[in-house]
C-alpha positions in Angstrom: 252.4 233.2 67.1 251.1 236.6 66.1 253.1 238.2 63.2 251.1 241.3 62.4 248.1 242.7 64.2 245.6 245.6 63.7 246.0 247.3 67.1 243.3 249.9 66.7 240.6 247.5 65.5 238.9 247.2 68.9 239.0 250.9 69.4 237.3 251.7 66.1 235.0 248.7 65.7 232.8 246.4 67.8 233.4 242.8 66.8 230.4 240.5 66.1 231.9 237.3 64.8 235.4 236.2 63.9 236.8 233.6 61.4 240.2 232.1 60.6 241.3 231.9 57.0 244.3 230.9 55.0 246.2 233.5 53.0 247.5 233.2 49.5 251.0 234.7 49.4 254.2 234.6 47.4 257.5 233.4 48.9 259.0 236.8 49.5 255.7 237.9 51.3 256.0 234.9 53.6 259.6 235.7 54.5 258.6 239.4 55.1 255.7 238.4 57.4 257.9 236.0 59.3 260.2 239.0 60.0 257.1 240.7 61.4 257.0 243.3 58.6 253.7 244.4 57.3 250.7 246.5 58.3 246.9 245.9 58.6 246.0 249.5 59.2 243.2 250.6 56.9 242.7 247.1 55.4 239.4 245.4 54.9 238.0 242.2 53.3 236.0 242.4 50.1 233.9 239.5 48.7 233.4 239.5 44.9 233.1 236.8 42.3 232.7 234.0 44.8 236.1 234.8 46.4 237.3 236.9 49.4 240.2 239.3 49.2 242.1 241.4 51.7 242.5 244.9 50.3 244.8 247.6 51.7 247.1 245.2 53.6 250.8 246.2 53.2 253.6 243.7 53.0 256.9 245.2 51.9 259.4 243.2 49.8 261.6 240.9 51.8 264.8 242.3 50.1 264.0 245.5 48.3 267.1 245.3 46.1 266.0 241.8 44.9 262.3 242.5 44.5 260.6 242.2 41.2 260.0 245.6 39.5 256.3 244.8 39.2 255.9 243.9 42.9 253.0 245.7 44.6 253.1 245.7 48.4 249.4 246.6 48.6 248.0 244.1 46.1 244.7 242.3 46.9 245.5 238.9 48.5 243.0 236.1 48.2 241.7 234.4 51.4 241.3 230.7 51.5 237.8 230.0 52.8 235.1 227.4 52.2 232.1 228.3 49.9 229.8 228.4 52.9 232.0 230.9 54.8 232.3 233.1 51.7 228.5 233.1 51.2 228.1 234.0 54.9 230.6 236.8 54.6 229.0 238.1 51.5 225.6 238.2 53.2 227.1 240.0 56.2 229.0 242.5 54.0 225.8 243.4 52.1 224.0 244.4 55.4 224.1 248.1 56.2 226.5 249.1 59.0 228.6 245.9 58.9 232.1 245.5 57.5 234.8 242.8 57.5 238.3 243.5 58.7 241.4 241.5 59.4 242.4 241.5 63.1 245.8 239.6 62.9 248.1 237.5 60.8 249.5 234.6 62.7 251.2 231.2 62.2 249.6 227.9 62.8 252.4 225.4 62.8 254.0 226.3 59.4 251.0 227.9 57.8 250.2 231.6 57.8 246.7 232.4 58.7 244.6 235.6 59.1 241.9 236.2 61.7 239.1 238.2 60.2 236.0 239.6 61.9 232.6 240.9 61.0 232.4 244.3 62.8 230.2 247.3 63.3 231.8 250.7 63.5 231.8 252.6 66.8 230.6 256.1 67.2 232.5 258.8 69.2 230.5 258.2 72.3 231.2 254.4 72.3 234.9 255.1 71.9 234.8 257.5 74.8 233.1 255.0 77.0 235.7 252.4 76.2 238.5 254.7 77.0 236.8 255.6 80.3 236.4 251.9 81.2 240.0 251.2 80.3 241.2 254.1 82.5 239.1 253.0 85.4 240.4 249.4 85.2 244.0 250.7 85.0 243.4 252.9 88.1 241.8 250.1 90.1 244.8 247.9 89.2 247.2 250.5 90.5 245.3 250.9 93.7 245.1 247.1 94.3 248.8 246.8 93.5 249.8 249.4 96.0 247.7 247.9 98.9 
C-alpha cells in the first residue's frame, strides 16, 4: 500500500532503473507515515561514506504537542541497502546528468520501504511532448467512451 508518493517525478525526470530499499525511522515517524503524512517533493538520495541517505524528505511529528524539542522533520534518513547496491548507486550518482530520487514510500507487510530510481532530468521539450501524449490519450479515451 502506497503511503507517500512523489507525484511530479515522472513529469520532471525520465527513470532509468528503480530499486526497493528499507528506511531507518523512529517510532513517531512510522506512525506519521502510516497516517499518510509526509512529502517527497524536492527530496533526493545521497551516497556518502558507504551509506545511502534520503535528504529533503519531510515527515512531520505524529503528535506535535508530544514531539521532542530536537525533532527535525527534514533530517537525513538512512536507507537500508546491500553493499553492492550502494556501490552501484554511488557509481550512477557520480555520472554526469544522473541523479537518484525516491518515488514512493510504501508498506510491505509490516515493513516500511521506499522505491528509489536512478533518473535523468527532462528538458522543456521532453516535458511538452509528454503532456501532448497524455492529452492525446485522454482525448482518444473520451472519443472511444462516447461511441
